[in-house]
N, C-alpha and C positions, 0 to 999 in steps of 0.2 A: 382449600384455597391457597394458592401460592402467596408467598409474601416476598416483596422486592427487598425490603430491609426493615428493621425495627426502628420506628420513629420514637424519639423520646418526647415528652410532654413539652420540654423547652423548645424543641425543634418545630413542633406542631404550632406553639404559640407564636414562634418567630415568624413562621411562614404565614400565619393569619395576619400578622402586622405589615408584612411586606408582600402580600401576594400579588402577582402580576398575571393578568388575564390575557391569554393568547387566542387568536382567532382559530377556532377549530379545536381547541384543547378538550372541551367537554366531549365532543364526539369521539375524539382519540381515546379518552379515558374509558368511554362506554365500549369502544371496540376492543381496547386492551382486556376488558372483563369478559366480553361476550365470546371473543374469538381465541384469546390466549390464556384465560383463566388467572388473569392478574387481578389484584385487588383495586377496584375502580377508585375508591377513596384515596388510597396511597398514591396511585398514579395522578390523580387530580392534585394532591398536595405537592408532590414532586414538581409537576408542571408549574404550579402557582409560584414555587420557589425558584424556577428557572428564570433567567434574565435575558431579554433580548439585548444583543451586542451588535452595534453597527459595525465595530471593528471586525467582526467576523464575515459580515456581508461584504465589507471592503476588501478583506483579504481574498475572498473568493473570486473577486473580480480581477485580481492582478497575481494569478499563480505564477510560479517560477517557470512552468512549462510553456508559458506564453512567449518567453523570450526566444531569440534566435540561438542556434547551438553555440555559436562563438561567444555568446554572453552567458549562456547556461553552464557550459562545461567548466569554466574556472571556478564556479561555485563549488563543485564537487571533486574535481580532479586536481587536488593541491598535495604538496609534500606532507603537510600536517595530517591530512586524511588518510594518505597512503601509509605514513608511518604509524598512524593510529590503528589502521587495520592490521598491520603486521603485529603490532604489539597486542592487540585484542586477540588475534589468532594464536599467538605464542602463550597468552595467558589462559586461554581456553581450549587448547589444543586437544585434549582428551574428549571434551564435550563435542567439538566440532567434528573430529574424526568419527566419533560414535554416530552422530546425527547424518553426517555424510554417508557412512556406510549403511545405516538403517534405512534411509530414505532415498538413496541413490542420487544425491545432489553433490555437485562438485563443491569443496569446501571454501574456495576463494569467493564463490557467488554468495554463499550464506553471509560471510563476512561483509562483503560489499553491500548487500541489501541493508544490513544494519547500520553500516557506515554512511550510506546516503540517507536512510530515513532518520536517524537521530544522532549521528556522530558517535556511534558506539555507546549510546545511553547518555551523551552529554546534553542532549535537548529533545526531551520527550513531549514538549508542548506544555504551555502554561494556562491554556483555556480550560475552564471547567466543561467537561464533555456534555453534561446536561444542558449548559448554556448554548454550547456550539450546535447540538442536534436539535434543540428546541427552536433556535433562531433559524436554522436551515430548513426545518420542517414547516414552520408556519409563517415565515417572512421571506422565503427565497424563490418564489415564482418571479422571474424578471421578464422584461419585454423581450428578451434574446432567447431565453431558455428557462424552462421551469423544471427544477430538480427536486421540488418539494416532496413528491412522492417517494424519490429514492431515500431522502434523509428521514422521511416519517417512518419508512420501514427500519432504517437504522436505529432511530429512536425507540422503536418497539423493541428491536433486538437488544438494545442497550438495557431496558428494563428487565427483560428476560435474562440477560447476562447477569444482572445484578442478583437476581434470585439464585441463579445456578452456581455463581462462583462467590457469592457473599460479598459483592463489591460494595462499598459505601458510595453509592450513586452521586450524592451531593458533594463529594470531595474528589472524585476522579478527574484527573487532568489529562489533556492530550492536545491534539493539534486543533487549528481553527475548523477543520472538517469533521472532527470527532474521532480521529484515529488515536490509538492507545498503545502504551508500552514501547519497548526498544524497537520492535518490529513494525510499529504503527498499524495495527490492525484495526479495521472498522469493526463494530460490534458484531455484524453478521459473519464476517471472517473469523473473528475471535471464536464465536460459537462453533464454527464449521471446521476450522483448521487448526486451532490452538491444540496442544497436546500437553499432557502431564508426564514429562519426560523424567522428573526427579520422584515420581510415585508418591507424593504427599497428599493425593487427592483433590488438588486443585491445579488450575492452570494460570500460573502467575507470570504475566508478560512484563513485569516491572523489575522484580528482585530475584527471580529463579532463573539463573543462566541456562540450566538445562532445558526448562520450558521454553525460554526465549529462542535459543538456537534451535531446539527441536521443532518449534512451531514454524519458523521460517522455512526450515527444510521440508517440513510436511507440506506447507502451502506449495511450494515449487513442485514437490513430487506429485501432489494431488492434480496438479494441473499439466502434468506430463513431461517433466524434465527429463532429458536424456543424458546420463553421466558420460563424460569424456567426449561428447559431440560438440561441433562448433556452435558458436552463437551468431557471429556475423563476420564477414570478410569485406574489405573495400571492393567496389564493383569498378569494372573497367568497361566504359561505354564507347561503342564505335561512333563516328560521325552520324550515322543514320539510325542510331538506336531508337528502339520504340519505347519512347518515354512515358507512353499511357500505361505501361506496366508499373510504373513508380507509384506506391501507395503513400498515403499520408497518416492514416490512422489504423487500417485493418491489416495486422502483419500475420495473420493466419496463413500458413504456408499452403499454397494451393498449385503452384506452377513448378514443373520439373526444371532443373537446371539446364536440361538440353534444350528446352524451349526458350529459356532466357538467352541462351547462347545464339539460337537462331534469330532471335530479335536484336542481336547486337549488344547484349549485356552479359559479361563474363565475371566470374569470381576470380579475385586476385590470387587465391589459393585453389589448388585442384580439389574438386568436390566430384563425387560419383555422380553421373549425369541424371540418374534417376531420382536424385535427392529433391524433395519438395522445397521451395524457397520463396521468398518474397524480395522486392526491391524497394529500398527507401531512400530519402534525400534529406540531409541536414544542411542548414544554412551556415556557410562560413563567410567571412568578410569578403572574400573574393569570388563568391558563387557558391552553388550547391555542391555538396560532397555526397556522392551516391555510395550505397552499400548493399550487398546481398545479405538477407537475413535467413536464418533457419528456425526450426522449431523452438529451440531454446530461447531465441529472442522474443519469440511470441509468448512464451511462458513468462518471461520477466514482465512483459506488457499486461499480463494478468494481475500483476501486483499494482501497477500503475500504467494505464493505457498509453501514456506518452513515449513516443520513440527517443525523445530526449532522455527520459529517465531511464529507459532501458539501455541506451548506449552509455550513459554515465555509470550505471551499475556495471556493465560489461568491461569498459576501461578501467574502473577503479578496481574491478577483481583481477584484472591482468596485472595491473601495476602492484597490487597487494601480493599476488602470487610470485612476481619476480622478486619482490622485497623479502619475501619469507624464504625464498629459495626452492620453490617447488618446480 
């Protein structure tokens, strides 16, 4: 039987005193044992020690990605974040170069992801991941959207990750959504894409810079990053452009540039006409800003599906690249 972590007698007694019952927790613990070979009693005790946090539910209802672009952009494209990225790159240049070459990912994008996610490690989140994922697993079906199943799977992955990586599950902190480390990996992504680049037998996304940088690069690589290829260019629309081609959420590239041009949508930079692309729009104060996106933009949206996030990563990466002198 796998074990998630060794519980001391003090911890067990403390849990018993402050146990919290969550709707569906017993069924979850039984499933953990039956389907994933986890210790049912230990899962039960961990869940009883998890706390419902209204602040987590509240944070989920007001994500930064709900802002218009002209309010979202100033959060991430700042001189401090650009300068921090240049400094981070210089301090970790050998590791970033190694990961870039090994996984075929442009180095400035690796840096920018870490910059947007946690300000290069300055803010990795203060919520207990156990509390975040328990709250969102058992208390987050809303009248608008039910994401409890997604977070329930992440909670199960979190317990399995604890066994695999020896994580102290009651102490791990992260974002209000349960993302962890400098690259803010959800538990399922941690298990699937994190790498042990320092070779110490563990995948440490908090204190091992080789693992952190390598894992971000591997994530982008596994989702199909094309090194040296464009991410996005501003779009030029004719007065009669077919705006039905503009997408809001799905940036998977499906339309050849030649077809976009026939529809009155052109890239501001020359691109081979057979290149597959998509078209998006971001809200500026004076109206929408249109842009043509390519596969690498779509890959960034695998990290976070918001086009605002992907554009912020891209713009920050370009600013960092300029500051670094690449």
